[in-house]
C-alpha positions in Angstrom: 206.0 -68.1 210.8 203.0 -68.6 208.5 203.2 -71.3 206.1 203.3 -70.4 202.6 199.5 -69.7 201.5 198.4 -69.0 205.0 196.1 -66.5 205.9 197.0 -63.4 208.2 195.4 -60.6 209.5 196.7 -56.8 209.0 195.8 -53.4 210.3 195.6 -50.1 208.1 194.7 -46.7 209.7 192.1 -45.0 207.2 190.3 -41.7 207.3 186.4 -41.8 207.9 183.6 -39.3 208.6 182.0 -39.5 211.9 178.9 -37.4 213.4 177.8 -36.1 216.5 174.6 -34.1 217.6 174.5 -30.8 219.3 171.8 -29.2 221.4 172.5 -25.4 221.8 170.0 -23.9 224.2 171.5 -20.5 224.1 173.6 -18.6 221.8 176.5 -18.4 224.1 176.6 -21.7 226.3 178.5 -21.7 229.5 179.3 -25.6 229.9 179.2 -28.9 227.8 177.4 -32.2 228.7 178.9 -34.7 226.5 176.9 -38.0 226.6 177.8 -41.3 225.1 174.7 -43.6 224.2 174.1 -47.1 225.0 174.4 -50.4 222.7 171.7 -50.4 219.8 170.7 -46.6 220.4 171.2 -43.7 217.9 172.8 -40.4 219.3 169.7 -38.5 217.6 167.3 -40.4 220.0 169.5 -40.3 222.8 170.2 -36.4 222.9 166.4 -36.2 222.9 166.2 -38.0 226.1 168.9 -35.8 227.5 167.4 -32.5 226.6 165.1 -32.2 229.6 168.2 -32.6 231.7 170.1 -29.6 230.6 170.9 -26.9 233.1 170.8 -23.1 232.2 173.6 -22.3 229.6 174.4 -25.9 229.1 174.9 -27.3 225.7 174.5 -31.1 224.9 177.1 -33.1 222.6 176.2 -36.6 221.7 178.7 -38.5 219.5 177.7 -41.7 217.8 179.2 -44.9 218.0 181.3 -45.8 214.9 179.6 -48.9 214.2 176.0 -48.8 212.8 173.5 -51.5 212.0 169.7 -52.2 211.4 167.9 -52.9 214.7 166.2 -55.6 213.2 166.7 -57.5 210.0 168.0 -55.5 206.8 166.0 -52.4 207.2 164.2 -50.0 209.2 165.8 -48.3 212.4 169.5 -47.8 212.2 171.3 -47.9 215.5 174.8 -47.9 216.8 177.5 -49.5 218.8 180.6 -48.4 220.7 182.6 -52.0 220.1 182.4 -55.6 220.0 184.9 -57.9 221.3 186.4 -58.2 217.8 189.6 -56.1 217.3 188.7 -54.5 220.5 192.0 -52.9 221.3 191.9 -51.2 217.9 188.4 -50.1 218.4 189.3 -48.5 221.8 192.0 -46.5 220.2 189.8 -45.3 217.3 187.4 -44.1 220.0 190.1 -42.4 221.8 191.0 -40.4 218.7 187.5 -39.8 217.4 186.1 -38.6 221.0 189.1 -36.2 221.4 188.3 -35.0 218.0 184.9 -34.1 218.7 185.9 -32.2 221.8 188.5 -30.2 219.8 185.8 -29.5 217.0 183.4 -28.1 219.8 186.1 -26.2 221.4 187.0 -24.7 218.0 183.4 -23.4 217.6 182.7 -22.2 221.4 186.0 -22.2 223.4 187.3 -24.5 226.0 184.0 -24.4 228.1 184.2 -26.8 231.1 182.9 -30.4 230.3 180.8 -32.9 232.3 180.7 -36.4 230.7 177.7 -39.0 231.0 178.1 -42.6 229.8 175.1 -44.7 229.7 175.0 -48.4 229.5 177.6 -49.5 227.1 178.8 -45.8 227.0 180.0 -46.2 230.4 183.2 -48.1 229.7 183.5 -46.3 226.3 183.6 -43.1 228.4 186.0 -44.8 231.1 188.6 -45.9 228.5 188.7 -42.6 226.7 188.9 -40.4 229.5 191.7 -42.6 231.3 194.0 -41.9 227.8 192.7 -38.5 227.0 194.2 -35.1 228.1 190.6 -33.9 228.7 190.0 -33.1 232.4 186.1 -32.9 232.9 184.4 -31.2 236.0 182.2 -34.4 236.4 182.0 -38.0 235.3 178.6 -39.6 235.4 178.5 -43.6 234.9 174.8 -44.5 234.4 173.8 -48.1 234.2 176.8 -49.8 232.8 179.8 -51.8 234.1 183.3 -50.4 234.3 186.0 -51.3 232.1 189.4 -53.0 233.3 191.2 -52.1 236.3 194.1 -50.4 234.4 191.6 -47.7 233.0 189.8 -47.3 236.3 193.3 -46.4 237.9 194.1 -43.7 235.5 190.6 -42.4 235.5 190.7 -42.3 239.5 194.0 -40.2 239.4 192.3 -37.8 237.0 189.2 -37.6 239.0 190.8 -37.7 242.6 188.7 -40.8 243.3 185.4 -39.1 242.5 182.8 -40.1 240.2 178.9 -40.3 240.2 177.5 -43.7 239.5 173.6 -44.2 239.0 171.4 -47.4 238.5 167.8 -47.9 238.6 166.2 -50.0 241.3 164.3 -52.1 238.6 167.2 -52.2 235.9 167.0 -55.7 234.7 170.6 -55.5 233.8 171.7 -55.2 237.4 170.8 -58.2 239.5 172.1 -58.0 243.1 175.1 -59.9 242.2 175.8 -57.7 239.1 175.4 -54.6 241.3 177.8 -56.2 243.9 180.2 -56.9 241.3 180.1 -53.3 240.2 180.6 -52.0 243.8 183.7 -54.4 244.0 185.3 -53.1 240.9 184.8 -49.5 241.7 185.5 -49.3 245.4 189.3 -49.8 245.1 189.7 -46.8 242.9 186.8 -44.4 243.8 186.2 -44.4 247.6 184.5 -40.9 247.1 182.1 -42.2 244.5 178.9 -40.9 244.9 175.9 -43.5 244.4 172.5 -42.8 243.1 169.5 -45.1 242.8 166.2 -44.0 241.3 162.9 -45.8 240.6 163.0 -47.0 237.1 164.5 -49.4 234.8 167.4 -49.3 232.3 167.0 -45.7 231.2 168.1 -42.1 231.9 166.1 -40.2 234.4 166.5 -36.6 233.3 165.5 -34.9 236.6 168.1 -36.6 238.6 170.6 -36.0 235.7 169.8 -32.3 236.1 170.6 -32.5 240.0 173.8 -34.3 239.5 175.1 -31.9 236.9 174.2 -29.0 239.3 176.1 -30.3 242.0 179.7 -29.3 240.7 
C-alpha cells in the first residue's frame, strides 16, 4: 500500500503511427523477406544493405524500431532501437502488436505471400519474441549476429519452426568472443537441434551474398 502522496507508475495504451520501408523489385512479388535491424540503425539504411540479397520476385520489408534517437548528441543522424531494459515487458507487447500489423498491412496490399524473417543484432531477440507469440508461420527464420532471448520464447519458436533455424556469425565479429559464441550455442542447442550454423569472413554486418544463398535454400 502506497503512503499518501507517494509516487506510483501506471500504464495506458495509446495509438501511435509507426513506419516500415518496402523494396519492391517486381510488380507482382512472389515472396517476402522481412528484416529487423540492429540497435542504433535506421530501417531506411538497413534495407539498402539488404537489397543486394533479394532473390527473384522477393520483396523486402524493413520495419523500424519504435524508439528513435540521435546517434550523437542532439542533432544529426536519427537511428532507432527496439527496446531497453526499462518497461521491457510492455515494449515486447508493443513489438508484437506492431510487427503483426506490418505483416497484415503488407498482406492487404499483396496477398498472403510466403514470409522469411531476418533478425540482425538487436533484431534477433526482437524477431524471436515476436514470432514466438505471433500467429505468423514463416518459411525461414535467420538469426544474424545476435543473442537469443529467454528460453520460454525459444521453446515456443522451436515448436513453430520444428527445431530448424539458420544462425549466422562473422568470424571477426567483435561482439562474439569465443565465450559469447559458446553461450549462444548452449542457449540454442536444447531447442534447435536442426539449426544450420553459418560463418562468414567479416565483422558485425550482413553479408548479402550469404543471405541470398540462405534464402534460396527453402
